[in-house]
C-alpha positions as CSV (number, residue, x, y, z in Angstrom):
1,M,-12.9,-43.8,7.1
2,E,-9.6,-42.0,6.5
3,N,-9.2,-38.3,7.0
4,K,-7.9,-36.6,3.8
5,S,-7.5,-33.4,5.9
6,K,-7.5,-32.9,9.5
7,I,-10.6,-31.4,10.9
8,A,-11.2,-28.6,13.6
9,L,-14.4,-27.7,15.5
10,V,-14.4,-24.0,16.5
11,T,-17.2,-22.9,18.8
12,G,-18.4,-19.3,18.2
13,G,-16.7,-19.2,14.8
14,S,-19.2,-16.9,13.1
15,R,-17.4,-13.6,14.1
16,G,-14.5,-12.1,16.0
17,L,-11.8,-14.3,17.2
18,G,-13.5,-17.6,16.3
19,K,-13.9,-16.5,12.7
20,D,-10.2,-15.5,12.4
21,M,-9.3,-18.9,14.1
22,A,-11.4,-20.8,11.5
23,L,-9.9,-18.9,8.5
24,R,-6.2,-19.3,9.8
25,L,-6.8,-22.9,10.3
26,S,-8.1,-23.4,6.8
27,E,-5.1,-21.6,5.4
28,K,-3.0,-24.3,7.1
29,G,-4.9,-27.0,5.0
30,I,-7.4,-27.8,7.9
31,D,-11.1,-28.5,7.3
32,V,-13.3,-26.5,9.8
33,V,-16.7,-27.1,11.5
34,I,-17.8,-23.9,13.2
35,T,-20.8,-23.2,15.6
36,Y,-22.8,-20.1,15.9
37,N,-25.5,-19.2,18.4
38,S,-27.6,-16.7,16.4
39,K,-25.5,-15.4,13.6
40,E,-26.6,-17.9,11.0
41,Q,-25.8,-15.6,7.9
42,E,-22.4,-14.6,9.3
43,A,-21.6,-18.3,9.9
44,A,-22.5,-18.9,6.2
45,D,-20.2,-16.3,5.1
46,V,-17.4,-17.9,7.1
47,V,-18.1,-21.4,5.6
48,Q,-17.9,-19.7,2.2
49,Q,-14.6,-18.0,2.9
50,I,-13.1,-21.4,4.3
51,Q,-14.3,-23.0,1.1
52,Q,-12.6,-20.3,-1.0
53,N,-9.3,-21.3,0.7
54,G,-9.9,-24.8,-0.7
55,Q,-11.0,-26.6,2.4
56,K,-14.2,-28.1,3.5
57,A,-16.4,-26.3,6.1
58,F,-19.8,-26.6,7.8
59,A,-21.8,-24.6,10.3
60,L,-23.8,-26.0,13.1
61,Q,-26.0,-24.0,15.5
62,L,-25.0,-24.4,19.2
63,N,-25.8,-22.5,22.3
64,T,-22.8,-23.3,24.4
65,G,-24.6,-22.4,27.6
66,D,-27.3,-24.9,27.0
67,I,-25.7,-28.1,28.4
68,K,-28.8,-30.2,27.7
69,S,-28.4,-29.4,23.9
70,F,-24.9,-31.1,23.9
71,D,-26.1,-34.8,23.4
72,P,-28.1,-34.0,20.2
73,F,-25.4,-31.7,19.0
74,I,-22.8,-34.4,19.3
75,V,-25.1,-36.8,17.2
76,R,-25.5,-34.2,14.5
77,L,-21.7,-33.3,14.5
78,K,-21.1,-37.1,14.0
79,E,-23.5,-37.2,11.1
80,V,-21.8,-34.1,9.6
81,L,-18.3,-35.5,9.9
82,Q,-19.4,-38.7,8.2
83,N,-21.5,-37.2,5.5
84,V,-19.6,-33.9,4.7
85,F,-16.1,-34.8,5.7
86,K,-16.1,-38.6,5.1
87,A,-14.5,-38.8,8.5
88,D,-15.0,-40.4,11.9
89,Y,-13.2,-38.1,14.2
90,L,-12.1,-34.5,14.8
91,D,-8.4,-33.5,15.3
92,F,-9.0,-30.2,17.0
93,L,-11.4,-28.8,19.5
94,I,-11.1,-25.1,20.0
95,N,-13.5,-23.8,22.9
96,N,-13.8,-20.1,21.9
97,A,-17.5,-19.2,22.2
98,G,-18.2,-16.5,24.8
99,F,-19.6,-13.2,25.7
100,G,-18.3,-10.4,28.0
101,G,-20.2,-9.6,31.3
102,H,-19.0,-6.6,33.2
103,S,-20.3,-5.8,36.7
104,A,-19.0,-4.7,40.0
105,I,-19.0,-7.4,42.5
106,Q,-21.6,-5.8,44.6
107,E,-23.8,-5.5,41.5
108,T,-23.4,-8.8,39.9
109,T,-26.6,-10.7,39.9
110,E,-26.8,-14.4,40.3
111,E,-28.5,-14.4,36.7
112,L,-25.4,-13.0,35.1
113,F,-23.2,-15.2,37.2
114,D,-24.9,-18.3,36.1
115,E,-25.0,-17.3,32.4
116,L,-21.3,-16.6,32.6
117,L,-20.7,-20.0,34.4
118,N,-22.7,-22.0,31.9
119,V,-21.0,-20.5,28.7
120,H,-17.4,-19.9,30.0
121,F,-16.9,-22.9,32.4
122,K,-19.6,-25.4,32.6
123,G,-20.4,-25.3,28.9
124,V,-16.8,-25.8,28.0
125,Y,-16.3,-28.6,30.6
126,F,-19.1,-30.8,29.4
127,L,-18.9,-29.9,25.5
128,T,-15.3,-31.3,25.8
129,Q,-16.4,-34.3,27.8
130,K,-19.0,-35.0,25.2
131,A,-16.7,-34.5,22.4
132,L,-13.8,-36.7,23.6
133,P,-15.1,-39.9,21.9
134,L,-15.0,-37.9,18.5
135,L,-11.4,-36.6,19.1
136,A,-8.8,-38.5,17.5
137,D,-5.7,-39.7,19.5
138,G,-3.0,-37.2,19.0
139,G,-5.4,-34.5,18.8
140,R,-5.4,-31.1,20.3
141,I,-7.8,-29.1,22.6
142,I,-7.2,-25.2,22.8
143,N,-9.4,-23.3,25.4
144,I,-9.7,-19.6,25.2
145,S,-9.0,-17.7,28.4
146,S,-8.1,-14.1,28.9
147,G,-5.4,-11.8,30.3
148,L,-8.0,-10.9,33.0
149,T,-6.7,-13.9,35.0
150,R,-3.3,-12.5,35.4
151,F,-4.2,-8.9,35.9
152,S,-7.3,-7.5,37.4
153,F,-9.7,-4.7,36.2
154,P,-12.8,-3.7,38.2
155,G,-16.1,-5.1,36.9
156,A,-14.6,-8.4,35.5
157,S,-14.6,-10.5,38.6
158,A,-17.2,-13.2,37.5
159,Y,-15.9,-13.4,34.0
160,A,-12.3,-13.7,34.9
161,S,-13.0,-16.4,37.5
162,M,-14.7,-18.5,35.0
163,K,-11.6,-18.1,32.8
164,G,-9.4,-18.9,35.8
165,A,-11.3,-22.3,36.2
166,I,-10.8,-22.9,32.6
167,E,-7.1,-22.6,33.0
168,V,-7.1,-25.2,35.8
169,F,-9.3,-27.5,33.9
170,T,-6.8,-27.3,30.8
171,R,-4.1,-28.6,32.9
172,Y,-6.2,-31.5,34.1
173,L,-7.1,-32.2,30.4
174,A,-3.4,-32.1,29.4
175,K,-2.7,-34.6,32.2
176,E,-5.6,-37.0,31.9
177,L,-5.6,-37.1,28.2
178,A,-1.8,-37.5,27.7
179,P,-2.1,-41.4,27.4
180,R,-4.0,-40.6,24.2
181,G,-1.3,-38.3,22.9
182,I,-3.8,-35.2,23.2
183,R,-2.4,-31.9,24.0
184,A,-4.4,-29.2,25.8
185,N,-3.4,-25.6,26.0
186,I,-4.8,-22.2,26.7
187,V,-4.6,-19.0,24.6
188,A,-5.3,-16.0,26.7
189,P,-5.9,-12.8,24.5
190,G,-5.5,-9.4,26.1
191,A,-7.9,-6.6,25.2
192,I,-9.1,-7.1,21.6
193,A,-10.8,-4.6,19.4
194,T,-13.9,-6.6,18.2
195,D,-17.5,-6.4,19.0
196,F,-16.9,-8.3,22.2
197,S,-18.5,-6.7,25.2
198,G,-20.4,-4.3,23.1
199,G,-17.3,-3.2,21.2
200,R,-15.8,-1.3,24.2
201,V,-12.3,-1.7,23.2
202,R,-12.8,-1.1,19.4
203,D,-15.3,1.7,19.7
204,D,-14.7,3.6,23.0
205,E,-11.8,6.0,22.3
206,Q,-11.0,6.4,26.0
207,T,-11.0,2.6,26.5
208,N,-8.9,2.1,23.4
209,N,-6.4,4.8,24.6
210,F,-6.2,3.4,28.1
211,V,-5.4,-0.1,26.8
212,S,-2.8,1.3,24.4
213,S,-1.1,3.1,27.2
214,M,-0.5,-0.1,29.3
215,T,0.5,-2.3,26.3
216,A,4.2,-2.7,25.4
217,L,3.4,-2.8,21.7
218,G,1.1,0.3,22.1
219,R,-2.2,-0.7,20.7
220,P,-5.2,-3.1,21.5
221,G,-5.1,-6.6,19.7
222,N,-7.1,-7.3,16.8
223,A,-8.7,-10.6,15.9
224,E,-5.9,-11.2,13.2
225,D,-3.4,-11.3,16.2
226,I,-5.1,-14.4,17.8
227,G,-6.1,-16.8,14.9
228,G,-2.6,-17.6,13.9
229,V,-1.5,-18.5,17.3
230,V,-4.4,-21.1,17.7
231,A,-3.4,-22.4,14.2
232,F,0.2,-22.8,15.4
233,L,-0.9,-24.8,18.4
234,C,-2.7,-27.2,16.0
235,S,0.6,-27.7,14.0
236,N,3.3,-30.4,14.2
237,E,5.6,-27.8,15.3
238,A,3.7,-27.3,18.6
239,G,3.5,-31.0,19.3
240,W,5.7,-30.8,22.5
241,I,3.5,-28.1,24.1
242,T,0.8,-29.1,26.6
243,G,-0.7,-27.9,29.6
244,Q,0.4,-24.4,28.9
245,R,-1.0,-20.8,28.9
246,L,0.1,-18.7,26.0
247,E,-0.9,-15.0,26.6
248,V,-1.3,-13.1,23.4
249,S,-1.8,-9.5,24.7
250,G,1.0,-7.4,23.0
251,G,2.8,-7.3,26.3
252,M,-0.1,-5.7,28.4
253,I,0.8,-4.8,31.9
254,I,4.2,-6.3,31.8
């Protein structure tokens, strides 16, 4: 089967950064499969918006921390590609799904650590592994990291450590998949005003002001600041970029 449009899979695409990524990709003429964990109606709304942009879209439920669910998910994804998109392969994999977990080192429980590990590192590692047979040669992998791998704030040790692991993993993806022409890169947002981590940056005035005071451009980021960068990395113009970390933080702590 021949792809009429290129196809992206965006995990956690029902809200926040993932939603904006999906919409920006569709504006570039790319069809999109999004995953959602529990926000089924929100995911349906994103699918509708993508369709209004003239592209095909589909939403699949996936808990990216449940590694045992990946095999049946890949089977379902393959069916959707063939039946909905008339395609055999994905072109872009964007590992975005995640959650914030803030806790001082001495207060971090093993349960929180394991949950962060499964969603932000182990899940990304093995979902990527399982998806590789469905990723077209010459495709792209974009993993979402965090500014917290470059600078440190108390309470983010476990979360940031998982993101640091993803940055190393991405460089290995770029190296090992280069013979297939697959590029792998990292987008590392700074503090973003979404509902992430309970909406702390967006809703807490003190946090908002604190972030603004240490950001060169004088404000926290918005979801709309990130999606276009991901779309760029899926473009032909970004074809000579691989194994790189692109921080999108408005100049936070520079």
